[in-house]
N, C-alpha and C positions, 0 to 999 in steps of 0.2 A: 505491499500499499503503499503510497509516495504521499495520502493524506489525511489526515485521521478521518476513522469511523467510527460515527457512533453504533453501530452494527457490530454483529459477532462477525472473522471473513467467511466461515460455515459453520451449517449443525452440527452437531454433537456426533448427530449417527452418520453424518458425510464421515467418522470418520471407522469407528467399527464396522461398513459397511467396503476402505480401503485395505483396511484391516483385513476380511477375511476374500476378501480379490488373492492381495499376497501370498497369504495361510503360510504354511511353515515352511512351502518349499523357495518359496520370496523371501523369507523373512532366515533360511537357512545362507541367500547369497549373498543380505547383506553381511552376515554376521564372516562369514572366510570372508568379502570388501573391507571389511576391520581387521578383519587377520590380517590380506596382504599387504595393510599398507602402512604394516612397521617390520614390512622389510628383513633383516636377516636375523632380527633379535626375535623373532619368530616361531627359529628356528631352528631351538635349540635342541637338544640331544637329550637331555633331562625335564621331564616335565613329571609336576605333585598331583597327585591325584585323594578332593574328598567328595564328600556324602552331605546332600541337606534338606531338609526339605522347606517342600514353597507350599504355603499354608495356603488352602483352596477357601475365603467370603463368603463362612455354614459359621452356623452360631452350635457352639458345645452342642454336640448329639445328646440326644434319650428318647428312652425310647419310647414315655408315654408328650414326648412334645412332637415326633413327629408321627406322632397315632390321631389327633385337635389338627394341623397341618392336613391327617388324608381326611377324616373326618370335611373338616373347608371343605376339602376342591372336589366332595362329591356333593355335597350339601352346595357349589357353584353350579357344576355337571348337572345337578334335579335343577336349578334356579333359568339354567340356561334356556333349555329345552323345556322348558313346559315341565317336569313332572309334583304329578301333587303328592308330596309324601305326607306317608301314617304322621311324625313323628320324624323332628330333623333332629333334635338330642345340642342343642347346643346350652339349655343350662343344666340342662344332667351333666353334659363329656367333663365343665367345666368343676363339677362337685363332686364329680369321681373319676379319679381316674387308675386308678383297677379293675373298669369299667369299657375301659377304652378304646382296646379293642373285639373288645364282643359288639359295643357302638358301630368301628367300624366297618366290619365283618356285618351286620343285622343293615348300611347301605350302601352298599356294597353290589347285597346281593336281592335289592329289593333295586336300587337302580339297570341290574342286572334284566332285569324279569322287565320295569314297567322303557326298557332303555329299546329305539330299536335297531331291528337285529345291525346293519350292515352302518350302519352308528358306534355299535358297538366295540365290533371286527374290528376299525375301520379309526378308528377315531381313539376308546380309551383302552381297548385289548391289551396292548401293553402297558399304560400305568397303571390298571386294574392287573395285572396278574406282581409291577412292584409293588407293589399297593401288600396280594397277598407274600410275597415273600419277608416285607417291611415288620406283619406285623408274626407272621407265623418265628421270627428268628428272637432269641435267648439270652443274655450277654451275653452269654461265655462263647457262641459262635464263632467261626472264623466268616470271614469274605463277610462280615455288618458288611448292612445296608448307610452308613449313619447319613446322607441327603437326599433328600428327594427331586431337588432342584440339579447334586452335583451327587449321583449313585456308584460315581465310578471314585469316590470321596477315601480312603484307605487309613487304614490308622498301627501310627510309626511312635515306635516306643528307642530314640535316641541316650537316653539313662543321665535327659538334665536333671540335676537333682527341680529350681522351681522350675520345667513345666515336664511332669514325666511320660504324655502321648499328646500329639501334634497329628492334623489333619490335613491329609492333603498328598503334598507325589511327592516318590522322591526326584530327587536331581543332582547328577552326576556333572564335576568341575574339575576343569584342566589346567595347568596354570605354565608357565616355563618356570626352570629352577632361578633365573639371579632377575631379568628381566619384568618376574608379575606378573607374565598378559595373559590373560586367560586365550586359551588357545581350544577349547573343547566343549561342548556343551552337551548331557542329554537328559531329559524329564524320562522317572522310569510312569507305563500304566503300572508295572505291577510291584510290589512289600519285594521287593529277594534283595538278597542276602548284598552288601558288598563287595564280595571277591567274587561275585554272579556279576555284578554293573562296571566288572573293565571291563574283555569285549564290545561295547557298547558306546563309552568310554574314548577307548584306546583308540578306536573306527572311526572314530572324527572329528578325532587328532591328524592323524590319517586324512583324512578327505579335506579338511576345515585347511589348513594347511599345506598341502602337497608331502606330505612327509614326516613320515613313522618317528616315536618315539624308542628311542634304545632302552633309555628306563626309565618307569615312575618310582614315585617314592611314597606311601601311604600308611598311613596310621595302620593298626594292632585289626583296630577291625575289619582290612582284607586278609588275616590269616588264610589261611587254604590252597594261595598262588604263590608259585612261582616265577612263571613266567604265564604272561597269552603273549601269544601270532605273532614269537618274535622281541615280545617284550619284558624286558629281566625287569620285578619285581622286587625291591629296595622292603622289606619291612622292617621296622625296631629289634631287636631282639642282643639274645648274649652272640659274644664274635668266635666264629672257627676258630678249631683248635690248627688249623692249618693259612690263616688268614696272618700275614702279615704286617708292623704295629702299624702302614703310612696304610696297609689296606681297611685296618681298622678303624683309626681314624677319618678318615677319607666317612664311611659308612656313616658312623657318627654325627658326620657333621650333615652330611644330608640327613639325614630324619632330625636333625635339626632343626636346619633352616626349611623341611617338612610344613612345621607350624605358622611360617608365611604365609599356608594361602586364608585360615583363620579367618585374619582381618581384613584378609580380599572377599569373601562371602559374607561377612559381616557389613561392609562400605556398601556389597552387593543390595547389601537387603535394606537399609537404610536408608543409603537415599538413591537404589532404581527401579523403588516400589516394590525390590520378591521376593520382602514378607510380606502379602497378602496380591496375591492373586484373582484379580475381579474379572476373569476372565472364564467362559464357561465351556467347561467339554475338558477333559484331555487335549488338548488340540490350543488346548487356548493357554492351559500348561505348557508348553514343548513354546505361545509363540510368545508367551512371557515374560520366559528365561531365555529365549534368543535376542529381542525387543531388550531384553536387562546388562547384557551382557556384551550386545553389540556397542552402548550406549558409552560401558566403561572404560568399551575398546577404543572410539573415537576420542573420550575426553582423555584420555589419554594419549595421547598424535602431543609429534613434541611441537614446538610452533616455529 
């Protein structure tokens, strides 16, 4: 704009449409370009690898809260189709938390009887199957549903004292050992053990900069892997008897230097909106992670 404008340059929804048009492949190209701008400094042989949690924008999940949401959604469906319900249970649901599953089941069965079959199977069958799964799940079940609008969210325990569990997706981040440049990021749709995330993140490092890493320095959470696709995995631990003094000191320095990736992750969360992801679905997890890291890479470019 050459002159002051009193109206916004574009509507906020246009940014959403633009992001959807770019998609994950478009954001991957932007990330590769941001890595390529750093030239030789991004081609170090040693990288640091760590995982973190990209929390989703959901409330703290409880079964009673999910049941109330299901009841409200079922009542909304009945109202939109003009179905006269025998009971809506709105007041009773607020008082009787123990009966929430029963109330939601009653409303669902009534709607299945009264909704037109074509409308039921085309528009609501997938939602009803999700509601049934939520109502049947118990406290200690695995693969639980924690959110109705983000059903792919899973529970992650990283061993933090102040926050025992986090709800979102696990993200792997790889940075160069000397320059602290982020050269690879991957958002995982499943809650994998850290050692099982190494093939994906090391493959992304090779794609993003065109060169594979010779060594990846990790913490003890990656125990179980010594080599992945030609990349040596360096873990902290007792020195081997056959190692020379030089090899022991080198390994100790490498493992101490690995801690430099922790403030990088904190920087992404505090300054680049990775602390809470507002984009929907597993695709939103990938796009948000790539956007955060690409912004950080561009800011670090020398003047």
